[in-house]
N, C-alpha and C positions, 0 to 999 in steps of 0.2 A: 164666317170667314172675315177676319179683320186684319187689314194691312195698312201700314202707314202710307199716306199719299205724299210722296216727296216732291212731286212736280204737278200738283193738281191743276195749276193754271194752264198747263199744256193742253188739257182737254178742250179748252175753249177754241183752240186753233186747229184741232185735228181734222174735223170734217171739212172745213173750208180748204185746208191744205189738200185733202184728197180730191175734193171737187175740182180744184184748179189743176190737178195733175192727172185727171182721168182715172183716179183710183177711188175705191170706197163707194162707188155709186153704181155698181153693176146690178143687173136684175137678180133678185134672190131666187135661188132654187129651193123649192118647197122641201126637198129632201136633203138640203145642205146641213151639215152638222152645226149644232148650236154650241157656242162657247159659254154664253151666259144669258139668262133671261130674268126679267122682273116684270110681272104683270103682262101688259101688252107689248113691252119692249124686249128686244133680244139683240144679241150680237152673234153674227154668223162667223164661221171659221174664216171665210174669205175677208170679212171686215176686220177681224182680229189680225189676219195676216197682213192686210194693207197697213194697219197701224204699226204693227211690229216692224215691218220693213221701212216704213216712212221715217221712224224715229231711230232706227238702228245706228245711223251715222252720228247721232247725238249721245248714244249710250255711254261712251267713255266720260263725257262731261257730266253725266248723271251719276257717275260712280260705278258703272258696270264694266267688268272686264269680260268681253265676249270671247276671249281666247281660252276661257276655262268653262267647264261644265257648270260650276256653281254660278259663275257670272251670267251665263246664258239663262239659267233657271231663274235667277233673280230678276233679270231684264224681262223675261216672260211674265213673271208675277207682277212686276211694275206695270207692264202694258195692260194686263187685264184689270189691274186696279184703276188705271186711268179711264179705260172704256166703261167699266162698271160704274164709276163715279158719274159718268154722263147719264146713265140710265137712272141712277138713284136720284139725281137732281130733277130729271123729268118726272119721275114717279112722285116725288115730293110735291111738285107743282100740281099734278093731277089731284093728289090727296088733299091739297089745301086750296083748291080752286084758284090757282094762280094762272089764269089764262091771259093771253095777250090782248091788249086794247087795240082798237082800230088803228090808232096812230102807230103802235108798236108793230102791228102786222104790216102796215104800209112801209115802215122803215126797213123791216126784214125783207120785204119784196124788192125794195130799192137796192138793198145789199146784194140780193141774188142777181138782180139785173146788172149791177156793177161787176160782179164776179164773172157773169156771162160775157159782158163786153170786154173785160180783161182777157178772158180766154180767146176771144176772137182776135184781139190785137196780137196774139202770139203768132198768128198766121199772116200778119201784115207784110212781112218781108218775103213770104213765099208766093204771093199772088203776082199776077202780071203787073209789073211796075209801070207799064204804059197806060194803065187804066186811070182815068181822071174823074169819071162820074162816080159820085159817092155811093149811089145805089148799086152800081156794078161792082165796086170794090167790096161792099158789104156782102153781096151775093157770092163773090169769089171766096171770101173768108169763110162764110157759112158753109159753102160747099166742102172746103177742106176740113172744117170742124165736123161736118156731118159724116164725112168719110172716116175720120179718125174715131168717132164715137161708134160707128157701125163695126169697124174692124176690131177695136180694142174692148168695147163693152157690149156691143150688140144692141144699142139703143139709138133712138132718134133724137134730133135736136129738141123736139117738144118734150120728150121724156126727160132729157137732160135738164132742160129749164125747170121742169116740175120738181126734179130732185134737188136742184139748187134752191128753189123756193122752200121746199120742205126742210131742207137743211138749215137755211137761214132762220126759219121760224123756230126750229129746234134750238139753235144757238141763242136766239133771243129769249126763249124760255129759260134756258140754263143760266144765261146772264141775269135774268130777272130774279131767279132764286138766289144766285150768288150775291146780288146786291141786297136782297132781303136779309141774308145772313150777315152781310157786312154792316148793315144798319144797326145790328144789335151790339156792335163793338164801339167803344170810345176810349180815349186816353185822357189822363189828368196831367196837370202841369208837374205834379210830383213825380209821376211815372216818366215823363219826358226828361226831367232833371236826372233821375236815376239812370235812365238810358244813356244820357250824355256821360255821366260819371263812369258807367260800365264800359262804354266804348273807349273813352279816354284812358282808362286803366289798362284795358287790353292792348291798346296801341302803345302805351308807354313801355309795357313789358316787351312787346314785340319789336318796336323800333329801337329801343335801347340795346336789345340783344342783336338785332339785325337792321342797322340804319338804312340799308339799301331798300328795305320794304317801305320806308316813308316815300322814297322817290317813286316807287311803283304805284302806291296809293295816290299820291299827288298827281302823277301823270294821267291816271284814269280819270280822276276828278277834273283835271284841266281839259282833257280831250273829249270827255263824254258828258260831264256836268251832272249836277244834282237832279236835273229833270229826268235823267235816265237812271237814277238810283245810285250814283257814285258820290258819296259824301266826302267833303273835304277832310283832310287829316285833322283830328282834334288835338294831336300831340306831335311836337317836333323834337327830334333828338338833337343833341349837340353836334356842332361841326359843319352844318350846312351853310353854304354861301350862295349868293346869286351873282351871276356874271352876264355880261353881254360881249359880243365879239364882232369884229369886222372880218369878213371872209372874202378872200380874193382867189378865185380859181385860176389855174394856168396849165399849159402843156409845155413840155420841154422844147427848147429852141430846136427848130428843124422838123418837129412833128407837124403833120397836116392839121390846119386849124379850120374848124367849121365856123359858120357865121356866128359872131358874138363871142368866140373864144379868143384867148390871148396867149402869147408866148411867155416863158419865164422872164425874159428880159423886160417885156412890157409890164408884167405883173409887178416886178421889183421896182420899176420906175413909178408905177402907180402907188405902191406902198410907200415909197420915199416921199411922194407928194402928200399922202395921208399923214405920214409922220411929221412933216413940216407943219401941216395945219394943226396937228395935235400940239406940237411944241409952241405954236402961236396962240394956243388957248381955245381952239375950236371945240364945240360941244360934241361929245362922243356919239350921242344919239343922232345928231345931225349928220355926222360922218357915216354912220350906219345907213341912214336914209339915202345919203348921196352916193356911197360907194359899195356898201355891203351887198353880197350876193347870196347870203343865207336866207331862204324864204321864211324860216322860223323867226328871224329877227325883224321881218317886215310885217308880220301878222300877230294879232292878239292870240293868246295872252302873253306870249313870250316877248313881244315887242315892248310891253310894259314891265313885266316882272323879271325878264331875263331867264337864263337857264340855272337850275339848281345843281350844285356840285358838292360832292362829299367824297372823302377818301374811300368810302365803301363802294362807290359806283364808278370808279375810274374806268373800268372796262366798258362802260356804256358809251364812251366817247372815242374820238380819234386817238390813236396812240400818241401819248405825250401831251394831249390837249388839256386834260383835267389836271395833270401835274403842273402845267403852266398856270392854270387858274388858281390852284391851291397855293401857289407860291406867293401870290399877292397878299400884302399885309394890311393896307389901309384902303378904306372906301375911296374910290376914284382912281386908285393906282391902275396903271396899264402895263402890259407886258411889252417887251421888245417884239418886233415881228418874228414869227417862227413858222416853220414849215411842217405840213402833215401830208401823209399819203394814205389813201384808203381805197382798196379795190382798183388801183390804178389811177384814181383821181387825186390830183395834187393841188394844194392850196397854201396860201400864206394867211396867217391869222394875227390879229391883235386883240387881246382880251382886256376888258376893264372889270374890276371888282366893283359891283354896285350895291352889295349889302351882305350882312351876316344875319341869317335867320335866328330869331329869338327862340331859344329852346323852351320846352315846357308845354303845358296845356293852354289852348286858346281860350279867350274869354267867352263865357256863356251869355249870349245876347238874345234879344227878342227875335231877331231874324233867324238865328241858329235854332232857337226853340221851335219856331214855325216849321223849319225844314226837318228837324228831328221828329217833331210831332207827326208829320206826314209819313215819315219812314216807319215810325213805331206803330202808327195806326195800321199801315199796310201789313206789317208783320203780324199784328194781333188779328187782323181780319183773315189772313191766310191760315193762321193757327186755328182760329175759330171755325173756319170753313172745313178744314181737315178734320177737326174734332166732331163737327156736326155730321159730316158724311160718314165717318167711322161709326158714330152712334146709330145712324140709320141703317148701316150694314147689318147691325145686330137686331134691328126691329123689323125691317122689311123682308119679304119672302124672296130674297135674292138667291138664285141658283147659279153656281159657277161649275163648269165641267172641266176639271183640271186635266183629265186625260186627253181632252180635245185640244185645249190651247197649248199644252206641253208638247203635243205632237207637231205643232207648226215649226217648220224649218228642218225637222229631222228627215223629211223625205227629199230634201234638196241636196 
């Protein structure tokens, strides 16, 4: 049985997820149906059911349509693929003598202890809040945990701790095997340059056809960063500008004002003062700092680069706001004050054109090479891991009982 592992990294988190949620760590029934087995390792139907249900909410993002029979079948196959990959990696460790060192065992036990303490803290808000003695608070939390374990799983705290330790060691072994496979992969500078050219070409075709996609890609990069796997756009389509604005909120005269709010009359008076300072040559950034009420203009990265605007993304902004921005012709030009309303919130804006983005592919630099190298290496490592696990599926005596795992969910 050979199936593509589309989300193999998910297996690294599965067991800890279950342990933290009181699932996947119940006492095994000797007569419970087995979904899969490999040597001394096995997956019971209840363990498969735990995994199946735990990841069901993410199924659509993995590409599975659970509203159709075919989608459910594909998701079930994906689930058993993930869980059997776990067994394969453990079996590989045994076959190749990849046991944990004393330090690795210590780290795994510390992880188990941290998971246990994290579980205890879930009960912190449920205990008697008048308790001040730390020992008494700990005892109260452990009492609640003990009751939950007994009711939901039929196990004691000691048994639960042991399962956490066993689970942490298992995850450490799996991680060790994965790192072993990862160490087999490397990238060359030529491969990185080809990777850059490939991404840039893909983005050129995409962004030229759909300029709004550049904004989406750039927004993810600016908000989440390359450290989280979001690469800066390598290509910029024509027509993007950068702008900054002064935002002054108000309520209509006669409306009740909360602390810090202002009336339309007061807002217009303030904007008139801002306009006088602009006419006298005041720095726009200084006026944003002094008067602006848009948090985005007060914090990086937008404090420095401003907002990117293009005719393709007009709907991303307040009605009429992007049109005003796009009407500016020269760098440094500012709009006349204008009004917007969104979901009942009203404001006056003044926008300044701060730049026109240069279209085309960005320069290939050493810094960018390093970033791309890391991304490409990760991609190659994942591909290699998938390939190795699939090879081992054909080599190892893995048994999977389709009739058992396909029956999960049908009885509900």
